[in-house]
C-alpha positions in Angstrom: -37.3 24.9 63.7 -34.4 22.5 63.9 -33.7 19.5 65.7 -30.2 19.3 65.1 -28.5 22.5 63.6 -25.0 21.3 62.9 -26.5 18.4 61.2 -28.8 20.8 59.2 -25.9 22.9 58.0 -23.7 19.9 57.1 -26.4 18.6 54.8 -27.1 22.2 53.3 -23.3 22.2 52.3 -23.5 18.6 50.9 -26.6 19.5 48.8 -25.3 22.7 47.7 -22.0 20.9 46.5 -24.2 17.9 45.0 -26.4 20.5 43.1 -23.3 22.4 41.9 -21.7 19.1 40.6 -25.0 18.1 38.7 -25.4 21.8 37.2 -21.5 21.6 36.3 -22.1 18.4 34.4 -25.1 19.6 32.7 -23.5 22.8 31.5 -20.9 21.1 29.7 -21.6 20.5 25.9 -22.0 16.9 24.8 -18.5 17.0 23.1 -16.8 17.5 26.2 -18.6 14.5 27.8 -18.7 12.0 24.9 -17.4 8.7 26.5 -17.2 6.7 23.1 -13.5 7.8 22.3 -12.5 6.8 25.9 -14.4 3.4 25.5 -13.0 2.8 21.9 -9.4 3.4 23.1 -9.7 1.0 26.0 -12.3 -1.7 24.9 -12.6 -3.9 21.8 -16.4 -4.5 21.2 -18.2 -5.7 18.1 -21.8 -5.8 17.7 -21.7 -9.6 18.9 -20.1 -8.6 22.3 -23.3 -7.5 23.9 -26.8 -9.3 23.8 -28.9 -8.0 21.1 -31.0 -5.1 22.5 -33.1 -2.6 20.6 -35.4 0.2 22.1 -36.6 3.5 21.1 -35.6 6.4 23.7 -37.0 10.0 23.1 -37.4 9.0 19.4 -34.0 7.5 19.0 -33.2 4.0 18.4 -30.6 2.7 21.2 -29.1 -0.6 20.0 -26.5 -2.8 21.3 -25.3 -3.1 17.6 -23.5 0.0 18.2 -21.9 -1.2 21.4 -19.9 1.9 22.0 -23.0 4.2 21.9 -25.0 1.7 23.9 -22.5 1.4 26.7 -22.3 5.1 26.9 -26.1 5.3 26.8 -26.2 3.0 29.8 -23.4 5.0 31.7 -24.8 8.3 31.3 -28.5 7.1 32.4 -26.8 5.2 35.5 -25.3 8.5 36.5 -28.7 9.9 36.4 -30.2 7.4 38.8 -26.9 7.6 41.1 -26.8 11.3 41.2 -30.5 11.8 42.1 -30.4 9.0 44.5 -27.4 11.0 46.3 -29.3 14.2 46.0 -32.6 12.6 47.3 -30.8 11.0 50.2 -29.3 14.1 51.5 -32.5 16.2 51.1 -34.5 13.7 53.1 -31.9 13.8 55.7 -31.7 17.4 55.6 -35.5 17.6 56.3 -35.4 15.0 59.1 -33.1 17.4 61.1 -36.1 19.9 61.0 -39.5 19.5 63.0 -41.2 18.2 59.8 -42.6 14.6 60.4 -40.8 11.7 59.0 -43.4 11.1 56.5 -43.3 14.5 55.2 -39.4 14.4 54.9 -40.0 11.1 52.8 -42.1 13.2 50.6 -40.4 16.7 50.7 -37.0 15.2 49.6 -38.1 13.6 46.4 -40.4 16.5 45.7 -37.5 18.9 45.7 -35.1 16.7 43.7 -37.8 16.1 41.2 -38.3 19.8 40.7 -34.5 20.2 40.4 -34.4 17.3 37.9 -36.8 19.3 35.6 -35.1 22.4 36.1 -31.7 20.8 35.2 -33.2 19.2 31.9 -34.9 22.6 31.0 -31.3 24.2 31.5 -29.8 21.4 29.4 -31.7 23.0 26.3 -29.6 26.1 26.3 -26.2 24.1 26.2 -24.7 23.4 22.6 -25.0 19.9 21.7 -27.3 18.8 24.6 -31.1 18.3 24.7 -33.2 18.3 27.6 -35.3 15.4 27.7 -38.2 15.6 30.3 -38.4 11.8 30.2 -35.1 11.7 32.1 -36.5 13.5 35.0 -39.5 11.0 35.2 -37.4 7.9 34.5 -33.9 7.7 35.4 -34.0 10.6 38.0 -37.1 9.4 39.5 -35.7 5.8 39.8 -32.8 7.2 41.9 -35.2 9.3 43.9 -37.5 6.3 44.6 -34.5 4.0 45.4 -33.2 6.8 47.9 -36.5 6.9 49.7 -36.6 3.0 49.9 -33.0 2.9 51.3 -33.8 5.5 54.0 -37.0 3.6 55.0 -35.0 0.5 55.4 -32.4 2.1 57.3 -34.9 3.7 59.4 -36.7 0.5 60.1 -33.4 -1.3 60.8 -32.4 1.5 63.1 -35.9 1.2 65.0 -35.8 -2.5 65.1 -32.3 -2.6 66.2 -32.4 0.1 68.9 -36.1 -0.1 70.0 -36.6 -4.0 69.7 -39.1 -3.2 67.0 -41.7 -1.5 69.4 -40.8 2.1 68.1 -40.4 3.1 71.8 -36.7 3.4 73.4 -35.9 0.2 75.3 -35.9 0.3 79.0 -32.3 -0.1 80.6 -31.5 -3.4 82.0 -31.9 -2.3 85.6 -35.5 -1.0 84.7 -36.2 -4.7 83.7 -34.8 -6.3 86.8 -35.6 -3.6 89.4 
């Protein structure tokens, strides 16, 4: 059952749009998404430009000694966090338009998003020049999901505190206090 039919369908439309955008981005071969030529055309970086950072990611060395590849890595992974933050935010709000308890909405949103993230990584294994890394789903995508839950919980607490005085119950009108 729905608490707010109009809001439900608005969230559904936004979620479908977001899922389509994520799917489209994942369906592009890497050669069409490579940011390094753009970065090289617009920025002049040397290995000394960035602080020295080296780490292994899924068997590959990521190093600031190759600044264009490093910055591209950061941008690509930040986009994972952002897109799954947005998707999870929308999913939680969708579930809140139903009769599900709030806590279940907080859990179902990230659960659905995580399942889609795993599907998306699997889907990428079929795209030329792309590799699906399950580690993306459980690191960067999950970071976006957890952040969305935290933001919604904070907004919910703020709303409850602002409009109910922190009691969780609606404020009595001024007339009821003085009547």
